[in-house]
KEMI-878176 format. One record per atom (N, C-alpha, C, O, CB): residue in three letters; y, x, z. Coordinates in steps of 0.1 Angstrom, whole numbers, plus 2048, in hexadecimal, padded with zeros to 3 digits. Glycine has a CB too. Example, Ala and Ser with C-alpha at 12.3 -4.5 7.8 and 13.67 -1.06 7.14 Angstrom:
REM residues 2
ala7C788484E ala7D387B84E ala7DF88484E ala7DF88E855 ala7D387185A ser7EA880847 ser7F5889847 ser80088184F ser80B886850 ser7FA88D839 
END
This chain:
REM residues 339
met8BF7EC919 met8C27F090A met8B87FA906 met8B880490D met8D07F5906 leu8B07F88FB leu8A88018F5 leu8AF80C8F0 leu8BA80A8EA leu8A17FB8EC thr8A981A8F1 thr8B08258EB thr8A682B8E2 thr89C82F8E7 thr8B582E8F5 pro8A782D8D4 pro8A08328CA pro8A08418CC pro8AA8478D1 pro8A782D8BD ala8968488C7 ala8948568C7 ala88D85A8BC ala8868538B6 ala88D85B8D2 ile8908698B9 ile88A86E8AC ile88387B8B1 ile8898828BA ile89687189F asp87987E8AD asp87288B8AF asp86C8908A3 asp86388B89E asp86688B8B9 ile87489D89D ile86E8A2891 ile8678B0895 ile86C8B889D ile87A8A5884 arg85C8B188E arg8548BD892 arg8508C3887 arg84B8BD87E arg84A8BA89A phe8528D1888 phe8508DC87D phe8478E7885 phe84C8F188A phe85F8E2878 gly8398E4884 gly8318EF88B gly8338ED899 gly8328E289E gly8348FF886 gly8388F889F gly83A8F88AE gly8488F58B0 gly84C8F68BC gly8369068B5 thr8518F18A8 thr85E8EE8AB thr8618DF8AB thr85B8D88A2 thr8688F68A1 ser8698DB8B4 ser86D8CD8B5 ser87A8C98B5 ser87F8CB8C0 ser8698C78BF phe8808C48AD phe88E8BC8AF phe88F8AF8B0 phe88A8A68AA phe8968BE8A4 asn8978AE8BA asn89B89D8BF asn8A989C8C2 asn8AF8908C1 asn8938988CE ala8B08A78C5 ala8BE8A38C9 ala8C98A68BE ala8D48A38BE ala8C28AA8D7 his8C28AE8B5 his8CB8B48AA his8C88AE89C his8C98B4891 his8C88C58A8 val8C58A189C val8C289988D val8CD88F88C val8CF887894 val8B389088B leu8D3890881 leu8DD88887E leu8D987C87B leu8DE872881 leu8E488D875 asn8CD87C86F asn8C886D86C asn8BB871867 asn8B887C863 asn8D2863861 val8B0866869 val8A4865862 val8A3857859 val8A684C85D val89986686E gln8A085B84C gln89C84D844 gln88E84F83F gln88C857836 gln8A684A837 leu885847844 leu876846841 leu87483C839 leu87983183C leu86E84484C ser86D83D82E ser869834823 ser859835823 ser85383F822 ser871839813 leu853828825 leu843828825 leu83F81F81A leu84481481B leu83D823832 gly838820811 gly832818809 gly823819805 gly81C823809 gly83A81A800 leu81E80F7FE leu8118117FA leu80D81A7EE leu81681A7E6 leu80C8047F8 leu8038207EC leu8008287E3 leu8018217D4 leu7FC8167D4 leu7F382E7E6 pro8078257CA pro80A8337C8 pro8178387CC pro81B8437C8 pro8088347BA ala81D8307D5 ala82B8367D7 ala82A8407E1 ala82083F7E8 ala83582B7DB val8338497E2 val8338567EC val83B8517F7 val84584A7F3 val83A8667E6 ser838852804 ser83C85280F ser84485E813 ser840869810 ser832851816 ser85085D819 ser85986881D ser863866827 ser86685B82A ser85F86C813 ala86987082C ala873870835 ala87F878832 ala87D884830 ala86F873842 arg889873831 arg89587C82E arg89B87E83D arg89C875845 arg8A1874822 ile89F88A83F ile8A289084B ile8B089784A ile8B08A0841 ile89789984F thr8BA895852 thr8C889C851 thr8C98A385F thr8C789D869 thr8D589284F phe8CC8B185E phe8D18B9868 phe8E18BD869 phe8E58C185E phe8C88C4868 pro8E88BC872 pro8F48BF871 pro8F78D086F pro8EF8D9873 pro8FA8B987C arg9028D386A arg9058E0866 arg9058E8875 arg90B8E387F arg9148E185D gly9008F3876 gly9008FC882 gly8F28FC886 gly8ED90688D gly9098F788D val8EA8F1884 val8DB8EF88A val8D28F9882 val8D28F6876 val8D48DD889 glu8CA903886 glu8C490B87D glu8B690487C glu8AF903886 glu8C491A882 val8B3901871 val8A58FA86E val89B905867 val89B90785B val8A78EC864 asp89390B86F asp88B915867 asp87E910861 asp873911867 asp887921870 val87F90B856 val87290584E val87190C841 val87991583E val8748F384A asn86790983A asn86490C82C asn85E900826 asn8588F782D asn85C91982A ile85E901817 ile8568F8811 ile8478F9814 ile841904813 ile8588F9804 asp8418EC817 asp8348EC81A asp8308ED828 asp8248EB82C asp82E8F6814 asp83A8F0830 asp8378F183D asp8348E2844 asp83A8D7841 asp8428F8843 asp82A8E384D asp8278D5852 asp8328CF85B asp8398D6863 asp81A8D685A ala8338C285A ala83E8BB85E ala83A8AE864 ala8318A885E ala8468B9853 glu83F8A8872 glu83B89B876 glu84689487B glu84D89A883 glu83089B87F val849887877 val85387F87C val84E873886 val84686A883 val85B878870 ile854875892 ile85186B89C ile85C86389F ile8678688A1 ile84D8718A8 leu85A8568A1 leu86784C8A3 leu8638468AF leu8578448B1 leu86B841898 asp86E8428B8 asp86C83B8C3 asp8798308C3 asp8858328C3 asp86C8458CF gly8728238C2 gly87D8178C2 gly8838148D2 gly88B80C8D4 gly8748078BC gly87D81D8DB gly8818198E9 gly8768148F2 gly8768138FE gly88B80F8E8 glu8698118E9 glu85E80C8F0 glu8528158EE glu8478108EF glu85B7FE8ED gly8538218EC gly84A82B8E9 gly8498308DE gly84A8288D4 gly8418288EB ala84783D8DC ala8478468D0 ala83B8428C7 ala82F8408CB ala8468568D4 glu83F8428BB glu83183F8AF glu83384A8A4 glu83D84C89C glu83282E8A6 ala8298508A4 ala82885A898 ala82885188B ala820849888 ala81B863898 ser834855883 ser83984D879 ser83385286B ser82F84B862 ser84884D879 leu83486186A leu83286785F leu82D877860 leu83487E866 leu83E866857 lys82287A85B lys81D88885D lys81B88C84D lys816885845 lys80E889866 gly82089884C gly81F89F83E gly8248AE83E gly8218B6847 gly828895832 ser82D8B0832 ser8318BC831 ser83E8BC82B ser8428B2824 ser8278C482B val8468C882C val8558C7827 val8538C9817 val84C8D2812 val85E8D482F arg85A8C0810 arg85A8C1802 arg8678C57FB arg8678CB7F0 arg8568B57FD val8728C1802 val87E8C67FD val8898CC809 val88A8C6814 val8858BA7F6 ile88F8D6806 ile8988DB810 ile8A68DE807 ile8A78E47FC ile8918EA819 arg8B08D880D arg8BD8D7807 arg8C88DB811 arg8CB8D381B arg8C08C9802 thr8CD8E780F thr8D88EB819 thr8E68E9812 thr8E78ED806 thr8D78FB81E thr8EF8E4818 thr8FD8E0815 thr9068E681F thr9038EC829 thr9008D2814 leu9128E381B leu91D8E8826 leu91E8DF832 leu9258E383B leu92C8E8820 ser9188D2833 ser9198C883C ser90B8CA844 ser90A8C684F ser91B8BA834 gly9028CF83F gly8F68D0847 gly8E98D483F gly8EA8D9833 gly8F48C484E thr8DD8D1844 thr8D18D483F thr8C98C683C thr8C78BE845 thr8CA8DD849 his8C48C4830 his8BE8B682C his8B18BA829 his8AF8C3820 his8C58AF81F leu8A78B482E leu8978B582D leu8928A9828 leu89789E82B leu88F8B883B val8878A981E val87F8A0819 val8718A281E val86B8AB819 val87F8A080B val86C89C827 val85E89C82C val856892826 val85A887829 val85D89A838 ala84A89481E ala84188A819 ala83388C81E ala82D89781E ala84188A80B asp82D880822 asp81F880824 asp816883819 asp81A88480D asp81B874829 asn80988581B asn7FF886812 asn7FD87D806 asn7F487F7FE asn7F588681A ser806873806 ser80786D7F9 ser80D8767EE ser8098777E2 ser80F8617F9 ala81687C7F3 ala81C8887E8 ala8118937E1 ala8118987D6 ala8288947F1 arg8068937EC arg7FC89E7E6 arg7F58977DB arg7F289D7D1 arg7F28A47F1 leu7F388B7DF leu7EB8807D5 leu7F487E7C6 leu7EE87D7BB leu7E986F7DE ala80087D7C9 ala80887C7BE ala80A8877B5 ala80E8857AA ala8138787C1 ser8068947BB ser8098A17B5 ser7FB8A67AD ser7FA8B07A7 ser80D8AD7C2 val7F189E7AD val7E48A17A8 val7E189779D val7E188B79F val7D98A07B3 arg7DD89E790 arg7D9896784 arg7CB89A781 arg7C98A577A arg7E4897776 pro7C1890786 pro7B5895783 pro7B0896775 pro7B789276C pro7AF88E788 ala7A489B772 ala79E89A765 ala79189A767 ala78B8A4764 ala7A28A575D glu78A88F76C glu77D890771 glu77788276E glu77D87876F glu77D89377F thr768882769 thr761876769 thr757874773 thr75087E776 thr75C87475D phe755868778 phe74C865783 phe74285B77E phe746852777 phe752860791 glu73785E782 glu72C85377D glu724852789 glu72185B791 glu722858770 gly721842789 gly71883F793 gly71B83E7A2 gly71383F7AB gly710847791 gln72B83E7A2 gln73083C7AF gln7398327B0 gln74182F7A6 gln7368497B5 asn73982C7BB asn7428217BD asn7528247C0 asn75682F7C2 asn73E8197C9 ala7598197BF ala76881E7C1 ala76D8267CE ala77682E7CE ala7718117C2 gly7668237D8 gly76882A7E4 gly7658397E3 gly76D8417E7 gly75F8247EE lys75983C7DD lys75684B7DA lys75E8507D2 lys76185B7D4 lys74A84D7D5 val76384A7C6 val76E8527BF val7798557C5 val77D8607C4 val77284D7B5 ile77F84B7CC ile78A84B7D3 ile7898587E0 ile7938607E3 ile78A83B7D9 ser77F8587E5 ser77C8667EE ser77D8717E8 ser78387B7ED ser76F8677F5 ala7768727DA ala77787E7D2 ala7838837CE ala78688F7CF ala77187E7C7 leu78C8777C9 leu79A87A7C6 leu7A38807D1 leu7AA88A7CF leu7A086D7C1 ala7A28797DF ala7A787F7EB ala7A488C7EE ala7AD8947F1 ala7A38787F4 asp7988917ED asp79489E7EE asp7998A77E5 asp79C8B27E8 asp78789E7EE met79C8A27D7 met7A38AC7CF met7AF8B07D4 met7B38BB7D2 met7A58A87C3 ala7B78A77DB ala7C68AC7E0 ala7C38AF7ED ala7CE8B07F4 ala7D28A17DF gly7B88B07F4 gly7B78B8802 gly7BC8AA80D gly7C18AC818 gly7C58C8803 val7BA89F808 val7BE894813 val7B288C819 val7A8888813 val7C988880C lys7B588B826 lys7A988682D lys7A987782C lys7B3871829 lys7A988A83C gln79D870830 gln79C862830 gln79885D83C gln790863843 gln79385D825 thr79D84F841 thr79884884B thr78E83E848 thr782840848 thr7A1843852 thr796832843 thr78E825841 thr78E826830 thr79782B82A thr796816848 asn78482182A asn78181E81B asn779815818 asn76D817817 asn77C829814 asp77F808817 asp7767FC815 asp7747F8805 asp76E7ED801 asp77E7F081D ala77A8027FB ala7778017EF ala7698017E8 ala76480C7E5 ala77C80B7EA asp7607F67E6 asp7537F87E5 asp74F7F27D7 asp7437ED7D5 asp74C7F27F0 leu7597F17CC leu7567EC7BF leu74E7F77B7 leu7528037B6 leu7647E87B7 ala7427F27B3 ala7377FA7AC ala73F7FF7A0 ala7477F879A ala7297F17A8 leu73D80C79D leu74181178F leu73581778A leu72E81E791 leu74E81C790 ala73181477C ala72781D773 ala72F82B772 ala729835775 ala724815763 val73B82B76D val74283576B val75383476C val75882976B val73F83975E tyr75983D76F tyr76683E771 tyr76C84A76D tyr769855773 tyr76A83B77D thr774849764 thr77D85675E thr78A857763 thr79385075F thr77F85474E ala78D86176D ala799864772 ala7A086D768 ala79D879768 ala79786B780 asp7AA86775F asp7B0871757 asp7C087275C asp7C586B764 asp7AE86C747 gln7C687D754 gln7D1883758 gln7DD87A754 gln7E987E756 gln7D3890752 arg7D986F750 arg7E686474D arg7EA86075B arg7F685E75E arg7E1855744 arg7E185F763 arg7E585C771 arg7E486777C arg7DD87277A arg7DC850777 thr7EB865787 thr7EA86F793 thr7DF86979A thr7DA85E798 thr7F787079C ala7DB8727A4 ala7D186C7AF ala7D38637B4 ala7CA85A7B6 ala7CD8727B8 ala7E18627BA ala7E58577BF ala7E584A7B9 ala7E38407C0 ala7F08597C3 glu7E88487AB glu7E883D7A3 glu7DA83A7A2 glu7D682E7A3 glu7EF83E796 his7D184479F his7C384079C his7BE8397AB his7B782F7AA his7B984E798 ile7C083D7B4 ile7BD8377C3 ile7C282A7C3 ile7BA8217C5 ile7C48407D0 ala7CD8287C1 ala7D581A7C2 ala7CD8117B9 ala7C98077BD ala7E681A7BD his7CA8157AC his7C480E7A2 his7B88097A8 his7B67FD7AA his7C2816795 leu7AF8127AB leu7A28107AF leu7A28077BC leu7997FF7BE leu79B81E7B1 ala7AB8097C3 ala7AE8007CE ala7AE7F17CA ala7A67E97CF ala7BA8057D5 glu7B77EF7C2 glu7BB7E37BD glu7B17DD7B8 glu7B07D17BA glu7C47E47B5 leu7A87E37B0 leu79B7DC7A9 leu7927D87B3 leu78A7CF7B1 leu7947E379E ser7927E07BF ser7877DD7C9 ser78E7D37D2 ser7887D17DD ser7807EA7D2 gly79B7CD7D0 gly7A17C37D9 gly7A77CA7E8 gly7A77C37F2 gly7957B87DB cys7AB7D57E7 cys7AE7DE7F2 cys7BD7E47EF cys7C27E57E3 cys7A17EA7F3 leu7C37E77F8 leu7D07F17FA leu7D07FE7FF leu7CC80080A leu7D87EC801 ala7D58077F5 ala7D48147FA ala7E1819802 ala7EC8187FC ala7D181D7EF val7E281E80E val7EA822814 val7E883181F val7DE834825 val7ED816819 met7F483881F met7F1844827 met7F483F838 met7FD83683A met7FD852822 arg7EC845841 arg7EE84184E arg7FA84A854 arg80085184C arg7E2843857 ser7FE849861 ser807851865 ser80385E869 ser80B86786C ser80D84B86F asp7F5860869 asp7F086E86C asp7ED877860 asp7E9882861 asp7E586D873 gly7F1871854 gly7F1875846 gly7E3873842 gly7DF87B839 gly7F6885844 ala7DA86C845 ala7CC868840 ala7CF85B836 ala7D9855836 ala7BF86484E leu7C485982E leu7C584F825 leu7BE84382A leu7B4845831 leu7C0853819 asp7C2839827 asp7BA82B82B asp7BA82381F asp7C5822818 asp7C1821838 val7AD81C81A val7AD814810 val7A6807817 val79A80881B val7A681A803 leu7AE7FD817 leu7AD7F1822 leu7AC7E6819 leu7B37E480F leu7BA7EF82D thr7A07DC81C thr7A07D0816 thr7AD7C881B thr7B37C9825 thr7927CA81B trp7B07BF810 trp7BD7B8810 trp7BC7B081E trp7B37A781F trp7C07AE801 pro7C47B2826 pro7C77AA833 pro7C479B830 pro7C9796826 pro7D77AC838 gln7BC79383B gln7BC78583A gln7C777E842 gln7C5772843 gln7AF78183E gly7D1783848 gly7DC77B84E gly7DD77C85D gly7E6776863 gly7DB76C84A ser7D4783864 ser7D6785871 ser7DF78E875 ser7DD79A873 ser7CB788876 pro7EA78A87C pro7F779487F pro7F279E887 pro7E979D88F pro80378D886 asp7F97AB884 asp7F77B688E asp8057B7897 asp8057C08A0 asp7F47C4885 leu80E7B0895 leu8187B089B leu8217A3898 leu82279E88D leu81E7BD898 ala82879F8A5 ala82F7958A5 ala8417998A6 ala8457A18AF ala82778C8B1 leu8477958A0 leu85779789E leu85E78B8A2 leu85B78189C leu85C79A88F arg86778A8AC arg86D77E8B0 arg87D77F8AA arg8837898A8 arg86D77D8C2 tyr8817728A7 tyr88E7718A1 tyr8957728AF tyr88F76E8B9 tyr892762897 gly8A27788AF gly8AA7798B9 gly8A77838C6 gly8AE7848D0 gly8AB76C8BE arg89B78B8C1 arg8997988CA arg8957A28C1 arg89F7AA8C2 arg88E7978D6 glu88D7A68B9 glu88A7B08B1 glu8917AE8A4 glu8987B889F glu87B7B18AF leu8917A389E leu8967A0891 leu8A579F890 leu8AB799899 leu89079288C thr8AC7A5885 thr8BA7A4883 thr8BD79E877 thr8C979A876 thr8BF7B1884 glu8B679D86D glu8B779785E glu8A979285B glu89F79785E glu8BA7A4853 tyr8AA788854 tyr89C78184E tyr89E77C842 tyr8A7773842 tyr897776855 glu89777E836 glu89A77582B glu88A773827 glu88277D826 glu8A577B81F glu886767824 glu87A762821 glu87A75A813 glu88074F813 glu87575A82C asp87375E80A asp8727577FC asp86674F7F9 asp85B7537FC asp8727617F1 ser8687457F5 ser85B73F7F0 ser85E73F7DE ser86873A7D9 ser85972C7F8 val8557457D8 val8577487C8 val84E7417C1 val84373E7C6 val8557587C3 ala85373C7B5 ala84B7327AC ala84273D7A4 ala84874579D ala8567277A1 ile83473C7A6 ile82C74479E ile82373E796 ile82073379A ile82574C7A4 ala81D74478A ala81473C783 ala807739789 ala80274278E ala812741777 ala80172D78A ala7F6727791 ala7EA72C786 ala7E472477E ala7F9715793 ala7E8738787 ala7DD73E77D ala7D3745785 ala7D774B78F ala7E4748771 thr7C8745781 thr7BC74D783 thr7BE75A77C thr7C075B770 thr7B074677F his7BC765783 his7BA77377B his7AD777779 his7A6776783 his7C277F781 phe7A877B770 phe79978276C phe79C78F76A phe7A5793763 phe79277C75F arg79379776F arg7927A476C arg7867A5761 arg77A7A4764 arg78F7AB778 ile78A7A7756 ile7817A874B ile77B7B7749 ile7817C0743 ile7897A473E gly76D7B874E gly7657C574D gly7617C873E gly7667C2734 gly7587C4755 asn7597D273F asn7537D7732 asn7447DA732 asn7417E672F asn75A7E272D gly73B7D0736 gly72E7D5739 gly7267C873A gly72C7BE73F gly72E7DE746 pro71A7C8737 pro7107BE739 pro7077BE744 pro6FF7B5747 pro7097BE72F ala7097CA74B ala6FC7CD754 ala6FE7C6761 ala7087C3767 ala6FB7DE757 gly6F07C4767 gly6EE7BC773 gly6F37C677F gly6F77C078A gly6DD7B7774 ser6F47D377E ser6F87DC786 ser6FD7E8782 ser6F87EC777 ser6F17DE78E ala7057EE787 ala70D7FA784 ala703807780 ala707811779 ala7187FD792 asp6F7806785 asp6EE811782 asp6E180D77A asp6D681477A asp6EA81678E ala6E4801771 ala6D97FC767 ala6DA80775A ala6E480D756 ala6DC7EB763 pro6CF806756 pro6CF80D748 pro6DA80A73F pro6E0813739 pro6C380B741 asp6DD7FE73D asp6E87F9735 asp6F57FA739 asp6FE7F5731 asp6E67ED732 ala6F8801747 ala7047FE74B ala710803744 ala71B7FE747 ala705801756 leu70E80D73B leu718812734 leu71A80D725 leu72381071E leu71781F734 arg711805722 arg70F7FF715 arg71B7F5712 arg71A7EB719 arg6FF7F8713 pro7267F470A pro7327EC708 pro72B7DE704 pro7217DD6FD pro73C7F16FC ser7337D370B ser72E7C770A ser7347C16FC ser73F7C56F7 ser7317BF717 phe72D7B86F6 phe7327B06EA phe73A7A36EE phe74279D6E6 phe7277AC6E2 thr73879F6FC thr73E795701 thr74679970E thr7447A3715 thr73578C704 phe75278F710 phe75979271C phe75079172A phe74778972B phe76478871D leu754799733 leu74D799742 leu75979774B leu76379E74B leu7457A8746 pro75778C754 pro74D783755 pro74D77974A pro758776745 pro75077C761 ser740774745 ser73E76A73A ser74475C73F ser748754736 ser72E767735 asp74575974A asp74B74B74D asp75A74B751 asp760743758 asp74274475A ala76075674B ala77075574E ala77574B745 ala77174A73A ala77776374B ala77F74374A ala78673B742 ala78C743738 ala78F74F739 ala78E734748 ala79073C72C ala799740722 ala7A5747725 ala7AA74172F ala79D73671C pro7AB750721 pro7B8754725 pro7C274A71F pro7C2745714 pro7BB763721 gly7CE74872A gly7D7741725 gly7E273F733 gly7E274773C gly7D073371F lys7E9735731 lys7F373273C lys7EB73074B lys7F2732755 lys7FD724738 asp7DF72D74B asp7D672A758 asp7CD73675B asp7C7736765 asp7CE71E756 ser7CC73F752 ser7C0748754 ser7C775674E ser7CB757743 ser7B174174B val7C675F756 val7CE76A750 val7C1776752 val7BA77775C val7DE76F758 trp7C177D746 trp7B5787744 trp7BC795746 trp7C7797740 trp7AD786733 arg7B779D74F arg7BA7AC74F arg7AE7B474D arg7A37B1752 arg7BF7B175B ser7B17BD744 ser7A57C7740 ser7A37D074B ser7AB7D5752 ser7A97CF733 ala7957D174C ala7927D9756 ala7847DF753 ala7797DB758 ala7937D1763 pro7857EB748 pro7797F0743 pro7707F674C pro7647F7749 pro77C7F973B glu7757FB758 glu76C802764 glu7637F8767 glu7587FD76B glu776807772 ile7637EB767 ile75A7E176E ile74F7DE762 ile7527DA757 ile7647D3773 arg7427DF767 arg7377DD75E arg72E7D2763 arg7247CE75B arg7307E975D thr7307CC76E thr7287C2772 thr7307B4774 thr73C7B5777 thr7217C777F ala7287A8773 ala72F79C776 ala73379B783 ala73F797784 ala728791774 ser72C79D78E ser72E79D79B ser73C7A379E ser74579D7A4 ser7237A37A2 asp73D7AF79A asp74A7B879D asp7567B2796 asp7617B079C asp7497C8796 ala7537AE78B ala75E7A7783 ala76379C78A ala76F79A78B ala75A7A2777 lys75A79478E lys760788798 lys76778B7A4 lys7727867A8 lys75677F79C ala7627947AB ala7687997B7 ala77879F7B7 ala78179D7BF ala7607A47BB ser7777A77AB ser7827AE7A8 ser78D7A47A3 ser7997A47A6 ser77E7B879D gly78779A79A gly79178E796 gly7977877A0 gly7A37847A0 gly78A78478E glu78D7827AC glu79277C7B6 glu79C7817BE glu7A677A7C2 glu78977A7BD ala79A7907C0 ala7A57987C7 ala7B27987C0 ala7BD7997C7 ala7A27A67C9 ala7B27977B3 ala7BF79A7AB ala7C578A7AB ala7D17897A9 ala7BB7A079A thr7BD7807AE thr7C37737AE thr7CA7727BB thr7D576D7BC thr7B87687AB ile7C37777C6 ile7C97747D3 ile7D677D7D4 ile7E07787DA ile7BE7777E0 lys7D678A7CE lys7E17917CD lys7ED78A7C6 lys7F878A7CB lys7DD79D7C6 his7EA7837BC his7F577C7B5 his7F97717BD his8057707BE his7F17767A8 ala7F27697C5 ala7F575E7CB ala7FF7647D7 ala80975E7DA ala7E87577D0 ala7FB7707DD ala8057777E9 ala8117767E4 ala8197727ED ala8027887ED arg81777A7D8 arg82377D7D3 arg82976F7D4 arg83676F7D4 arg8237847C3 gly8257637D6 gly82B7557D8 gly8347567E3 gly83E74E7E2 gly82174B7DB gly83475C7ED gly83B75F7F9 gly83F76D7FA gly8377767F7 gly83375A805 arg84B76F7FD arg85377E7FE arg85B77D80B arg85F77280F arg85F7817F0 val85C788812 val86478981D val86C79881E val8667A281B val859787829 his878797821 his8807A2824 his8857A0832 his889795836 his88A7A481B phe8857AB83A phe88C7A9849 phe8917B684D phe88D7C0848 phe8827A2856 ser8997B5857 ser89D7C185E ser89C7BD86C ser89C7B2871 ser8AC7C685B ala8997CA874 ala8967C7882 ala89A7D4888 ala89C7DF881 ala8877C2886 trp89C7D3898 trp89E7DF8A0 trp8927E789B trp8877E2896 trp89D7DC8B1 leu8947F589C leu889800898 leu87B7FD89E leu8797FD8AA leu88D80F89C gln8727F9895 gln8657F8898 gln85B7FF891 gln8547FA888 gln8627ED898 pro85A80C896 pro854818891 pro84481688E pro83D81D888 pro85782389B ala83F809895 ala830807892 ala82D800886 ala8217FE883 ala82A7FF89C leu8377FC880 leu8367F4873 leu8357FD867 leu83D807866 leu8437EA871 arg82C7FA860 arg827802855 arg8227F8849 arg8207EC84B arg81A80C85B pro8217FE83C pro81C7F6832 pro80C7F2835 pro8057FB83A pro81D7FD825 thr8097E7832 thr7FA7DF836 thr7FD7DA845 thr7F37D5849 thr7EC7EA835 ser8087DB84D ser8097D4859 ser80B7C7855 ser8117C484B ser8137D8863 val8047BD85D val8067AE85D val80F7A8867 val80A7A8872 val7FA7A885E val81B7A2865 val82679F86D val82779086E val82978A863 val8327A5868 gln82678A87A gln82B77C87A gln83A77C880 gln83D784889 gln820773884 val84277587C val851773880 val84F765888 val84A75B883 val85D774872 arg854765894 arg85475989D arg8627548A1 arg86B75C8A0 arg84C75D8AA asp8647498A4 asp8707428AA asp87B74389F asp8877438A3 asp8747488B9 leu878742893 leu882740889 leu88873388A leu88272A890 leu87C74087B pro897731885 pro89A724885 pro89671C879 pro897710879 pro8A6723887 asn89272386E asn88D71E862 asn88572A85C asn88873685F asn89971A858 gly87B725854 gly87172F84C gly86572D854 gly86472885F gly87673F84B ser85A73384B ser84C732850 ser84973B859 ser842738862 ser844733847 gly84F748857 gly84C754861 gly84175D85D gly840768861 gly84875086F gly839757854 gly82D76184E gly82275A852 gly82274E854 gly82D770853 pro817761852 pro816771855 pro818776847 pro81577183C pro80677885C trp81F785849 trp82578C83D trp81B79983C trp81879F847 trp836790840 leu81879E831 leu8127A982F leu81C7B4829 leu81F7B481D leu8077A5828 leu81F7BD831 leu82D7C782F leu8257D0824 leu81A7D4825 leu8337D1840 thr82E7D3819 thr82B7D980F thr8337E780D thr82F7F1807 thr82C7CF804 gln8407E5814 gln8477F0815 gln8507F1823 gln8547E6828 gln8507F1808 val8527FB82A val8597FD836 val863807836 val860812832 val850801840 arg86F80583B arg87881083C arg87E81084B arg883806850 arg88480F832 his87D81D850 his88281E85E his88E82885D his88E832855 his877823868 ser898824865 ser8A482D864 ser8AB830871 ser8AB826879 ser8AE82785A val8AF83B874 val8B583F883 val8C184587F val8BE84D876 val8AB84888E asp8CD844881 asp8D884C881 asp8E384888C asp8E1841896 asp8DD84C874 val8F084D888 val8F984A893 val8FD83E895 val90483B89E val904852894 asn8FA83488A asn8FE82788A asn8F381E891 asn8F7813894 asn90082287C gly8E7822895 gly8DE81C89B gly8D081E894 gly8CF82888C gly8E280E89B ala8C7816896 ala8B7818894 ala8B680A88D ala8BB800890 ala8AC81A8A2 ala8AC80C883 ala8A97FE87C ala89B7FF874 ala89680A871 ala8B57F9870 thr8967F4873 thr8897F386A thr88A7E985F thr88C7DE862 thr87E7EF872 arg88A7EC853 arg88B7E4848 arg87C7E1840 arg8757EA83D arg8967EA83F ala8797D683D ala86C7D6838 ala86C7C982E ala8737BF830 ala8617D6843 glu8627C8824 glu85F7C081A glu8507BD81B glu8487C581F glu8647C580C gly84C7B2817 gly83F7AF817 gly83B7A280E gly84479C808 gly83B7AD824 val82F79E80D val82A792806 val822789810 val81F78E81B val8227967F8 arg81E77D80D arg817776815 arg80877D818 arg80178180F arg81776880F ala80577D825 ala7F878282B ala7ED779829 ala7E277C827 ala7F9786838 asp7F276C82B asp7E6761829 asp7E575D81C asp7E8751819 asp7E8756831 ala7DF766813 ala7E1764806 ala7D575B800 ala7D67547F6 ala7E27717FE ala7C875A809 ala7BF751807 ala7C4743807 ala7C273B7FE ala7B575380F ser7CB73F813 ser7D0732812 ser7DA72F806 ser7D9724800 ser7D673081F ala7E3739804 ala7EC7387FA ala7E67367EC ala7EC7307E3 ala7F47447FA leu7D973C7EC leu7D37397DF leu7CC72C7DE leu7C97287D3 leu7CA7447DB asp7CA7257E8 asp7C47187E8 asp7CE70E7E5 asp7C97047E1 asp7BD7157F3 gly7DA7107E8 gly7E57077E2 gly7E970C7D6 gly7EC7027CE gly7F07067EA leu7EB7177D1 leu7EB71A7C2 leu7E17147BA leu7E570C7B2 leu7E87287C0 leu7D67167BC leu7C97117B2 leu7CB7017B2 leu7C96FB7A7 leu7B87157B9 ser7CF6FB7BD ser7D06ED7BD ser7DA6E87B1 ser7D76DE7AA ser7D46E97CA leu7E46EF7B0 leu7EE6EB7A5 leu7E76ED799 leu7E86E4790 leu7FD6F47A5 ala7DE6F7795 ala7DB6F6787 ala7CD6F0785 ala7C76F277A ala7DC703781 gly7C76E878F gly7BD6E178C gly7B36E7785 gly7B16F3786 gly7C06D8786 ser7A96DF77E ser79B6E5779 ser79D6ED76E ser7946F476B ser7916DA774 ala7AB6EE766 ala7AB6F775E ala7AA705762 ala7A770C759 ala7B66F6758 leu7AA70A76C leu7A971976F leu79A71F76E leu79872B76D leu7AE71B77E gly78F71476D gly78471E76B gly77B71D776 gly77E71777F gly78972C76A gly771723775 gly767725780 gly765732788 gly75B73578E gly75A72177B leu77173A787 leu76F74678F leu76E74679D leu76674D7A3 leu77974F78C leu77873D7A2 leu77B73D7B2 leu77472F7B7 leu77472C7C2 leu78E73D7B5 
END
């Protein structure tokens, strides 16, 4: 029998035997990932707002660092002490930048926005060329980063160590296999009817490169010029940051793949699996029915309390490229020549 364990660390102090429950919620940016922790009455928890904190969970097969951040909320009641610990996505969500970036690609802009919030990075796959990008205060740094990642065909997510990853959309190779009758307790797989449409990112520039002399000159025609006319088979999405035809095409392809991925969705519950995080790719095996994925996880919730330990997750199709082939075959030649 596997025995779950909790380790909550505040600086040099560790709590493991006196924690009533932990509810850990992890999502893609711009969502804020956080842990709600409850200590019983009589347990002294000497913490302050902004103190460093770390949540480590163990499903019985080894400890996994699940969230590293700082204390954001302290609530003291007659029944005990309740804390909210959030990772650095909260720092990104608290900064509203007001800056214009010229001649930098999306990855460099994301790095600058992360630096403003004091957030470290590891992987940054966003390489969309940008002649200019204005980070205005209508969006937080987290929202700007998520937007730039999406334009680049990437996903933005916080790592368990508190660093930022901007990752290319996975191609379907699973990181982990779960088995029905072993880890899995509940499983729901949906095939969803979605419009068989190509998505176009419509840019605002005629330049051949982002650093060309005319890169900032507004275009009198749409970009890319070969985009199919908007309608039921073709969806136009304005992206004035895009100034070249090649970037408009690449960004449109990424948007179409993301749309196709929503044609398959999964919700499942399992015995505590602390290694699972947003952007994990999971294959479910030995199902009595259903495809089993692979699934790209977009939201993960871990919980440990007196009633047990569980992981609940939801996601979309990770094999989006093959899903796209089937989707486009339904639409036929009316989709135009982007893909």
